[in-house]
C-alpha positions as CSV (number, residue, x, y, z in Angstrom):
1,M,0.1,0.1,-0.2
2,T,1.6,3.5,-0.9
3,I,1.6,6.2,1.5
4,T,-1.0,8.0,0.0
5,E,-3.4,5.4,0.4
6,H,-2.3,5.3,4.1
7,T,-2.9,8.6,4.6
8,E,-6.5,8.3,2.9
9,L,-7.2,5.4,5.4
10,T,-5.8,7.6,8.2
11,R,-8.2,10.0,7.5
12,R,-10.9,8.3,7.2
13,F,-10.7,7.2,11.0
14,A,-10.1,10.8,12.3
15,D,-13.3,11.1,10.2
16,D,-15.9,7.8,11.1
17,F,-15.8,7.0,14.4
18,T,-17.7,3.8,13.7
19,A,-14.8,2.6,11.3
20,L,-11.9,4.1,13.7
21,Q,-13.0,2.2,16.6
22,E,-14.2,-1.6,14.4
23,A,-10.5,-0.7,13.4
24,V,-9.6,-0.8,17.4
25,L,-10.8,-3.3,18.4
26,A,-10.0,-6.0,14.9
27,R,-6.4,-5.2,15.8
28,M,-6.8,-5.9,19.5
29,N,-8.4,-9.1,18.9
30,G,-5.4,-9.6,16.0
31,I,-7.6,-9.8,13.2
32,C,-7.5,-6.8,11.1
33,A,-5.6,-6.0,7.8
34,P,-1.9,-5.2,7.5
35,E,-2.5,-1.7,6.1
36,V,-5.3,-0.9,8.9
37,A,-2.6,-1.8,11.9
38,V,0.3,0.7,10.0
39,A,-2.8,3.6,9.8
40,L,-3.4,3.1,13.2
41,E,0.0,3.5,14.2
42,H,-0.4,7.3,13.1
43,A,-0.1,9.6,15.7
44,S,-2.9,11.6,15.1
45,L,-5.2,8.8,15.5
46,A,-3.5,8.6,19.8
47,G,-6.4,11.0,21.2
48,P,-9.3,9.5,18.8
49,I,-8.3,5.8,19.5
50,A,-8.2,6.7,23.5
51,I,-12.2,7.9,22.8
52,A,-13.4,5.2,21.0
53,L,-11.9,2.9,23.3
54,A,-13.4,4.9,26.1
55,H,-16.8,4.6,24.5
56,A,-16.4,0.6,24.1
57,D,-15.3,-0.2,27.5
58,V,-18.8,1.1,28.9
59,L,-20.3,-0.9,26.0
60,A,-18.5,-4.4,26.8
61,R,-19.1,-3.8,30.8
62,G,-22.8,-3.3,29.8
63,A,-23.1,-6.6,27.9
64,V,-21.3,-8.3,30.7
65,R,-24.1,-6.9,33.2
66,R,-26.6,-7.8,31.0
67,A,-25.2,-11.4,31.0
68,E,-25.4,-11.8,34.5
69,L,-29.0,-10.4,34.7
70,S,-30.1,-12.7,32.2
71,T,-30.3,-16.4,31.1
72,Q,-27.3,-16.1,29.1
73,S,-25.3,-19.6,29.0
74,P,-22.1,-19.5,31.4
75,E,-19.7,-19.7,28.3
76,R,-21.8,-16.8,26.8
77,L,-20.6,-15.0,30.5
78,R,-17.5,-16.2,30.2
79,R,-16.5,-14.6,26.4
80,L,-18.1,-11.6,27.4
81,R,-16.0,-11.0,30.5
82,I,-12.6,-11.9,28.5
83,H,-13.7,-9.2,25.8
84,A,-14.2,-6.9,28.6
85,R,-11.0,-7.4,30.1
86,K,-9.3,-7.1,26.4
87,V,-11.0,-3.8,25.9
88,R,-10.3,-2.5,29.3
89,R,-6.4,-3.3,28.7
90,A,-6.3,-2.0,24.9
91,R,-7.6,1.3,26.6
92,S,-5.1,1.3,29.4
93,Q,-2.6,1.4,26.8
94,A,-4.5,3.9,24.5
95,E,-3.9,6.1,27.7
96,A,-0.5,5.5,28.1
97,R,0.4,6.4,24.6
98,C,-1.7,9.5,24.6
99,K,0.6,10.4,27.9
100,E,3.7,9.5,26.0
101,Q,2.9,12.0,22.7
102,R,2.3,14.6,25.1
103,A,5.7,14.3,26.7
104,R,7.5,14.0,23.8
105,R,5.6,17.4,22.4
106,L,6.3,19.2,26.4
107,P,10.1,19.9,26.2
108,G,10.0,22.1,23.2
109,L,7.2,23.9,25.1
110,S,9.3,24.7,28.3
111,R,10.0,28.0,28.9
112,P,13.9,29.0,30.0
113,M,14.3,27.9,33.5
114,D,14.4,30.9,36.1
115,V,17.4,31.5,38.2
116,L,17.6,29.5,41.8
117,E,17.1,32.5,44.0
118,L,13.9,33.2,42.0
119,R,12.4,29.8,42.4
120,V,13.3,29.3,46.0
121,A,12.1,32.8,47.2
122,R,8.9,32.5,45.5
123,R,8.6,28.8,46.8
124,A,9.3,29.9,50.3
125,F,8.1,33.2,50.7
126,P,5.0,33.6,48.4
127,A,3.0,36.1,50.5
128,A,6.2,38.5,50.0
129,F,7.0,37.9,46.6
130,A,3.7,38.0,45.5
131,E,3.7,41.5,46.8
132,A,6.9,42.5,45.0
133,L,5.3,41.1,41.8
134,R,1.6,43.3,42.0
135,Q,3.8,46.4,42.6
136,E,5.9,45.3,39.4
137,L,2.9,44.9,37.5
138,R,1.2,47.9,38.9
139,D,4.0,50.3,37.6
140,R,3.8,48.2,34.1
141,G,0.4,49.2,33.8
142,L,-0.7,45.7,33.6
143,P,-3.3,43.8,35.7
144,D,-2.6,42.5,39.2
145,G,-5.8,41.0,40.1
146,T,-7.1,37.3,38.8
147,P,-5.4,36.2,37.0
148,Q,-2.4,38.3,38.4
149,A,-0.3,38.6,35.4
150,P,1.9,37.1,34.5
151,E,2.2,35.6,37.7
152,S,-1.4,33.8,38.6
153,D,-2.8,31.7,35.7
154,I,0.1,32.8,33.7
155,A,-0.8,31.0,30.2
156,G,-4.7,31.9,30.7
157,W,-3.7,35.9,31.0
158,V,-1.2,35.2,27.9
159,W,-4.0,33.6,25.9
160,D,-6.7,36.2,26.8
161,Q,-3.9,39.2,25.5
162,R,-3.2,37.0,22.5
163,T,-6.7,36.9,21.7
164,A,-7.9,40.1,22.5
165,G,-8.8,41.4,19.2
166,D,-10.3,38.3,17.9
167,E,-14.2,38.5,16.8
168,L,-17.6,38.5,19.7
169,L,-18.1,34.8,20.4
170,P,-21.0,33.1,18.9
171,T,-24.3,33.6,20.5
172,P,-24.2,29.8,21.2
173,V,-21.0,29.8,22.6
174,R,-22.0,33.2,24.9
175,E,-25.0,31.0,25.8
176,L,-23.0,28.0,27.3
177,L,-20.7,30.7,29.2
178,D,-23.8,32.2,30.9
179,C,-25.3,29.7,31.8
180,D,-25.5,27.6,35.7
181,D,-23.8,24.9,36.0
182,D,-26.8,22.8,36.3
183,A,-28.0,23.9,33.1
184,F,-24.8,23.4,31.7
185,V,-24.4,20.0,32.7
186,Q,-28.0,19.3,31.1
187,E,-26.7,20.5,28.0
188,L,-23.9,17.7,28.1
189,L,-26.4,15.2,28.8
190,R,-28.2,16.4,25.5
191,D,-25.4,16.4,23.7
192,A,-24.6,12.9,24.3
193,R,-28.2,11.6,24.1
194,E,-29.8,13.6,21.6
195,D,-27.9,15.9,19.2
196,E,-23.8,16.8,19.2
197,N,-23.5,20.1,20.5
198,L,-20.2,21.4,18.0
199,H,-20.1,24.8,20.0
200,L,-18.4,22.9,23.1
201,T,-15.3,22.7,20.9
202,H,-14.4,26.4,20.8
203,D,-11.3,27.7,22.8
204,A,-13.5,29.3,25.1
205,V,-16.5,26.7,26.6
206,V,-13.9,23.5,25.9
207,E,-12.4,24.5,29.8
208,R,-15.8,24.3,31.4
209,W,-16.9,21.4,29.4
210,S,-14.1,19.4,30.7
211,R,-14.6,20.6,34.3
212,H,-18.3,19.4,34.2
213,A,-18.0,16.4,32.1
214,H,-17.5,14.1,35.2
215,A,-20.8,15.0,36.2
216,A,-22.6,14.2,33.3
217,L,-21.0,10.9,33.2
218,A,-22.5,10.8,36.6
219,W,-25.6,11.2,35.3
220,G,-25.6,8.4,33.0
221,R,-23.9,5.6,35.6
222,Y,-27.2,6.8,37.6
223,A,-29.4,5.9,34.9
224,I,-27.6,2.6,35.0
225,G,-27.9,2.5,38.7
226,R,-31.6,3.1,38.3
227,A,-32.1,0.6,35.2
228,E,-30.4,-2.3,37.2
229,R,-32.4,-1.7,40.1
230,D,-35.5,-2.3,38.3
231,V,-34.3,-5.2,36.4
232,L,-33.6,-6.8,39.9
233,T,-36.9,-6.1,41.2
234,C,-38.8,-8.4,38.7
235,S,-38.4,-12.0,38.2
236,P,-35.7,-13.5,35.2
237,S,-39.0,-14.7,33.3
238,V,-40.2,-11.0,32.6
239,R,-37.0,-9.0,32.6
240,R,-36.6,-8.9,29.0
241,A,-37.9,-5.5,28.4
242,R,-36.5,-3.6,31.7
243,L,-32.9,-5.7,30.1
244,D,-33.4,-3.0,27.3
245,A,-33.9,-0.3,29.4
246,L,-30.5,-1.1,31.1
247,D,-28.8,-1.4,27.4
248,D,-30.5,2.0,26.5
249,A,-28.9,3.3,29.4
250,Y,-25.5,1.6,28.8
251,Q,-25.2,3.2,25.6
252,D,-26.0,6.4,26.8
253,T,-22.9,6.2,29.2
254,A,-21.0,5.4,26.8
255,V,-21.2,8.1,24.4
256,L,-21.1,10.4,27.7
257,A,-17.8,8.6,28.3
258,A,-16.5,9.3,24.9
259,R,-17.3,13.0,25.2
260,S,-15.3,12.9,28.7
261,R,-12.5,11.7,27.1
262,E,-12.7,13.8,24.3
263,A,-13.2,16.8,26.4
264,R,-10.1,16.2,28.4
265,L,-7.9,15.6,25.1
266,R,-9.6,19.0,23.7
267,V,-8.5,21.1,26.7
268,T,-4.9,19.3,27.1
269,E,-4.3,20.7,23.2
270,L,-5.7,24.2,24.6
271,H,-3.4,24.2,27.4
272,D,-0.4,23.3,25.3
273,R,-1.2,25.9,22.9
274,M,-1.5,28.3,25.4
275,Q,1.8,27.1,26.8
276,A,3.4,27.4,23.7
277,C,2.0,30.9,23.5
278,M,3.4,31.6,26.6
279,T,6.9,30.5,25.8
280,T,7.6,32.0,23.1
281,G,7.7,35.7,21.5
282,P,7.0,38.9,23.5
283,F,5.1,37.3,26.1
284,A,8.0,35.3,27.1
285,G,9.9,38.3,27.4
286,L,7.5,40.1,29.3
287,I,6.7,37.1,31.7
288,A,10.6,37.2,32.4
289,Q,11.4,41.0,32.8
290,C,8.6,41.1,35.1
291,R,9.9,38.1,37.9
292,T,13.2,39.5,37.9
293,A,12.1,43.0,38.3
294,A,10.1,41.8,41.0
295,L,12.8,39.8,42.4
296,A,14.8,42.5,43.2
297,R,11.8,44.4,44.6
298,F,11.2,41.5,46.9
299,A,15.7,42.0,48.1
300,D,15.1,45.4,48.3
301,A,12.0,45.4,50.3
302,E,12.8,41.9,52.3
303,A,16.4,42.5,53.1
304,E,16.8,39.3,56.0
305,L,15.3,37.5,53.8
306,W,16.7,37.7,50.7
307,H,19.9,37.3,52.5
308,S,19.3,34.0,54.0
309,V,17.9,33.2,50.0
310,R,21.1,34.0,48.5
311,E,23.5,32.8,51.4
312,L,21.7,29.3,50.7
313,T,21.5,29.5,47.1
314,V,25.3,30.1,47.1
315,R,26.1,27.1,49.6
316,H,24.1,25.0,47.9
317,R,25.7,25.4,44.1
318,T,29.2,24.9,45.3
319,N,28.1,20.6,46.4
320,C,25.1,20.2,43.7
321,P,25.7,17.9,41.0
322,E,23.3,19.5,38.9
323,C,24.6,23.1,38.9
324,A,25.7,22.8,35.5
325,D,22.0,22.6,34.7
326,G,20.7,24.9,36.9
327,C,19.6,23.1,40.0
328,P,16.5,22.5,38.3
329,H,14.9,20.4,41.2
330,C,16.5,21.7,44.2
331,H,14.3,24.8,44.7
332,H,11.8,22.5,46.5
333,A,14.0,21.2,49.3
334,L,15.4,24.3,49.7
335,A,12.4,26.5,50.0
336,T,11.3,23.4,52.7
337,L,14.7,24.1,54.5
338,L,14.0,27.9,54.9
339,A,10.9,27.2,56.2
340,D,12.0,24.4,58.9
341,T,14.6,26.7,60.0
342,G,11.8,29.2,60.8
343,E,12.6,31.6,58.4
344,G,9.7,30.4,56.3
345,G,8.1,33.6,57.6
346,G,4.3,34.0,59.0
347,G,3.3,30.2,59.0
348,E,2.7,30.4,55.1
349,H,3.1,26.5,55.1
350,P,0.1,25.1,56.9
351,T,0.3,21.5,58.5
352,A,-2.3,18.8,58.0
353,T,-4.8,18.4,61.0
354,N,-5.7,14.9,60.4
355,P,-5.2,12.9,64.3
356,A,-2.0,11.7,65.0
357,D,-1.6,7.9,63.6
358,G,0.1,6.8,67.0
359,D,-3.2,6.8,69.1
360,R,-6.4,6.1,67.3
361,Y,-9.0,6.6,69.7
362,A,-7.5,10.1,70.8
363,V,-10.6,11.6,68.4
364,L,-13.1,10.4,71.3
365,A,-11.0,11.7,74.3
366,D,-13.4,14.8,74.8
367,L,-16.6,13.3,74.4
368,P,-19.2,13.1,77.1
369,D,-20.3,9.6,78.5
370,T,-23.8,9.9,77.2
371,A,-22.4,10.3,73.6
372,V,-23.2,7.5,71.0
373,V,-20.2,6.9,69.3
374,A,-20.4,4.8,65.5
375,V,-18.4,4.5,62.5
376,A,-19.9,4.6,59.1
377,D,-18.4,3.4,55.7
378,A,-19.3,3.0,52.1
379,A,-18.6,1.2,48.8
380,V,-19.6,1.9,45.2
381,A,-20.1,0.0,42.2
382,D,-17.8,-0.2,39.3
383,E,-20.3,0.2,36.3
384,S,-23.1,2.2,37.8
385,A,-23.8,4.6,40.4
386,L,-25.1,1.8,43.1
387,C,-23.6,2.0,46.6
388,G,-23.8,0.3,49.5
389,Y,-23.5,1.8,53.3
390,G,-23.0,0.4,57.0
391,W,-22.5,1.4,60.3
392,A,-21.8,-0.2,63.6
393,A,-22.2,1.7,67.1
394,E,-20.2,0.9,70.5
395,D,-24.0,-0.4,71.9
396,G,-23.4,-3.3,69.8
397,T,-26.3,-1.7,67.0
398,A,-25.7,-1.6,63.2
399,G,-27.0,-1.3,60.5
400,Y,-26.4,-1.3,56.2
401,G,-28.4,-0.1,53.3
402,D,-28.0,1.0,49.5
403,S,-28.6,4.4,47.6
404,L,-27.1,6.0,44.6
405,A,-23.8,7.9,44.3
406,S,-21.7,9.9,41.9
407,S,-18.7,9.1,44.0
408,S,-17.3,6.9,46.9
409,G,-17.2,10.4,48.8
410,E,-20.8,11.0,48.2
411,A,-21.4,7.3,49.4
412,E,-19.5,8.1,52.1
413,V,-21.7,11.3,53.5
414,I,-25.0,9.1,52.5
415,G,-23.6,6.3,55.2
416,I,-22.9,9.2,57.5
417,C,-26.0,10.4,57.2
418,A,-28.0,7.6,57.3
419,A,-26.6,6.2,60.3
420,A,-26.9,9.0,62.6
421,L,-30.1,9.1,61.7
422,S,-31.1,5.8,62.5
423,L,-29.1,6.4,66.1
424,L,-30.9,9.9,66.6
425,E,-34.2,7.9,66.4
426,H,-33.4,5.2,69.0
427,H,-31.3,7.8,71.5
428,E,-33.3,10.7,72.5
429,D,-31.4,13.7,73.2
430,A,-28.0,11.7,73.8
431,P,-25.1,13.5,71.5
432,V,-24.3,11.3,68.2
433,V,-20.8,11.1,66.8
434,L,-20.0,9.4,63.3
435,L,-16.4,8.4,62.8
436,C,-16.0,7.8,59.2
437,D,-12.2,7.2,57.3
438,S,-13.1,9.5,54.8
439,A,-11.7,12.8,54.7
440,Q,-13.7,14.4,51.9
441,A,-16.7,12.9,53.3
442,V,-16.4,13.8,57.1
443,G,-15.4,17.6,55.7
444,V,-18.5,18.1,53.6
445,V,-20.8,16.6,56.6
446,D,-19.1,19.0,59.3
447,T,-19.0,22.4,56.8
448,A,-22.9,21.8,56.3
449,L,-23.9,21.1,60.0
450,R,-21.8,24.1,61.1
451,S,-23.5,26.4,58.2
452,A,-26.8,24.5,58.6
453,D,-27.2,25.4,54.7
454,P,-27.2,21.8,52.7
455,A,-26.5,23.9,49.6
456,A,-22.8,23.6,51.1
457,A,-22.5,19.7,50.5
458,H,-23.8,20.2,46.8
459,R,-20.6,20.1,45.1
460,T,-20.0,16.5,46.4
461,L,-23.8,15.9,46.4
462,L,-25.2,15.8,43.1
463,F,-27.7,13.4,43.2
464,P,-31.2,14.0,44.9
465,E,-30.9,10.7,47.3
466,S,-28.5,12.2,48.9
467,R,-29.2,15.5,49.2
468,Q,-32.7,14.5,50.5
469,V,-31.0,12.9,53.4
470,M,-28.3,15.2,54.2
471,D,-31.9,17.8,54.4
472,R,-33.2,15.3,56.8
473,L,-29.9,15.4,58.8
474,L,-29.4,19.0,59.3
475,R,-32.8,19.4,61.2
476,H,-30.9,17.3,64.0
477,R,-27.4,19.5,63.8
478,R,-27.1,20.3,67.1
479,R,-27.2,16.9,68.2
480,V,-24.9,15.6,65.9
481,Q,-21.1,15.4,65.7
482,V,-18.7,14.2,62.4
483,R,-14.9,12.9,62.6
484,W,-12.3,11.3,61.2
485,L,-10.9,7.9,62.0
486,K,-8.5,6.6,60.7
487,G,-9.1,3.6,58.4
488,H,-8.2,0.4,58.1
489,I,-6.1,0.0,61.3
490,G,-7.9,-3.2,63.0
491,H,-10.5,-0.4,64.3
492,D,-13.5,-3.0,65.2
493,L,-16.4,-0.8,64.2
494,N,-14.5,0.4,61.2
495,E,-14.1,-3.0,59.7
496,T,-17.6,-4.0,60.4
497,A,-19.4,-1.3,58.9
498,D,-16.9,-1.7,56.2
499,A,-17.9,-5.2,55.9
500,F,-21.2,-4.2,55.8
501,A,-21.0,-1.6,53.1
502,R,-19.8,-4.3,50.8
503,L,-22.8,-6.7,52.0
504,A,-25.2,-4.0,51.0
505,L,-23.5,-3.3,47.6
506,R,-23.7,-6.7,46.7
507,R,-27.3,-7.3,48.2
508,V,-28.0,-4.5,45.5
509,S,-26.9,-5.3,42.6
510,G,-28.0,-8.9,42.8
511,R,-24.3,-10.7,43.7
512,I,-25.7,-12.5,46.2
513,L,-28.8,-14.0,47.2
514,P,-31.2,-13.0,50.4
515,S,-30.2,-16.5,51.5
516,G,-26.4,-15.6,51.5
517,V,-27.2,-11.9,52.5
518,R,-28.9,-13.7,55.8
519,K,-25.3,-15.9,56.6
520,E,-23.2,-12.6,55.7
521,E,-24.8,-10.6,58.2
522,A,-24.3,-13.4,61.1
523,R,-21.1,-13.9,60.2
524,I,-20.3,-10.1,60.6
525,R,-22.2,-10.0,63.6
526,R,-19.9,-12.9,65.1
527,S,-16.6,-11.5,63.6
528,L,-17.3,-8.0,65.6
529,G,-16.9,-10.0,68.6
530,S,-18.7,-10.9,71.3
531,G,-22.3,-9.9,69.8
532,S,-23.8,-8.1,73.0
533,G,-26.8,-5.9,72.0
534,P,-28.8,-6.4,69.0
535,L,-27.7,-5.8,65.4
536,S,-30.4,-3.8,63.5
537,G,-31.7,-5.1,60.3
538,A,-31.0,-3.4,56.8
539,A,-31.5,0.2,56.9
């Protein structure tokens, strides 16, 4: 085959998604023609192949799930599982190739490295250096707000300067920029389920698209979870129509997965173009001038700090094996050394507030004797938004249940809220303390309880189920506390809550029979210890 014919085949795959996906899957199975294999190696197809495999991955897992829930033969199910594993492996390889290609491009986009003193000063004394930079920008007549050109969001600022003379944005693009987040996500769902919105690829919109594509994909998994529940509520003999609905949900989610991957690919390309603009031509010179001048201002205004930076960097260069290359990575350690010796100034490096690992029970030391303490945990499904949660209390009670969650963090929040509500109902007037090993979930619930505002948790809580249970908990906020507990360190209540969460997920996804649920629940109770005190049934 000639070079021209290879080029035509590559162009066809770039323009025809179905043909590309068929070719990629044929190559995966070792049955594609040699000329097709050669065309697929073209660098321009690396991103489209990753998109095609993101779509195929969801469809393959959907086929497995349908087979598990229907009366298909074990041999058919085995073949589908093998295919799904191969697709997942091919997808991982395609993602790795995309990263490799970008890594090869990036060195050409790198700007000249700042001098070591500047890098150390910026990192060790960010507030002082930022003030010096603001003064320099002000004197040059450059903006010093957000973005703080050319320091904060530097690539975005440069890109805005470069495109400032462009014509006004088309009306559909402006509408996408002006709508609120919920409306934007709805537009992404329409894009996947109805008509493709070509304006999402506009440079002005693509970052927002990438930022919200995960939420749109979560709603696809939500539809799968609800359809899966519908299938499991009816007998196998009458499941066909509901299995078709499950297929439809997987088809929509496959498109959402592909579009999400495309959004990430396009925003990466945009950032690379922005970086190229920033590192070449007059903008690169302006950035270097501003930073150098800001360092001089810093040295004048903070003489003692500058002396410590200068002394440390001079001493470092005498023994650094990378000195000839400009000490490319050394500023991190040098800035940390300045902070550790008390010269970092003004507490600019806050420390973590998680409890020490040494005493796992120290988190409970200040609680009144009447407090009811429990641990909550959650487990999430791979294919859908189904989740299970479980909890276990010091008084011997426990519970578990299931819901729908967009992430493990949202599932953990549901578990905390459900456990707290159950304990509040059975312990009048007593304070209730919930422990959880998810720092994110603890932060979300604690913020909502302190502010008495459920909207404070809405960034994490995407689905109505989690928002409703949070609304219910806030009515009792003065009796509830939530704290972080280090997970999987042998804490009996933590291990029990985790076991119940996994049991709840297996139950709601139909991967364990009712008789098996009862046996597993009994086993978890025995593993808790003496078993004194009642264990409640499923919440």
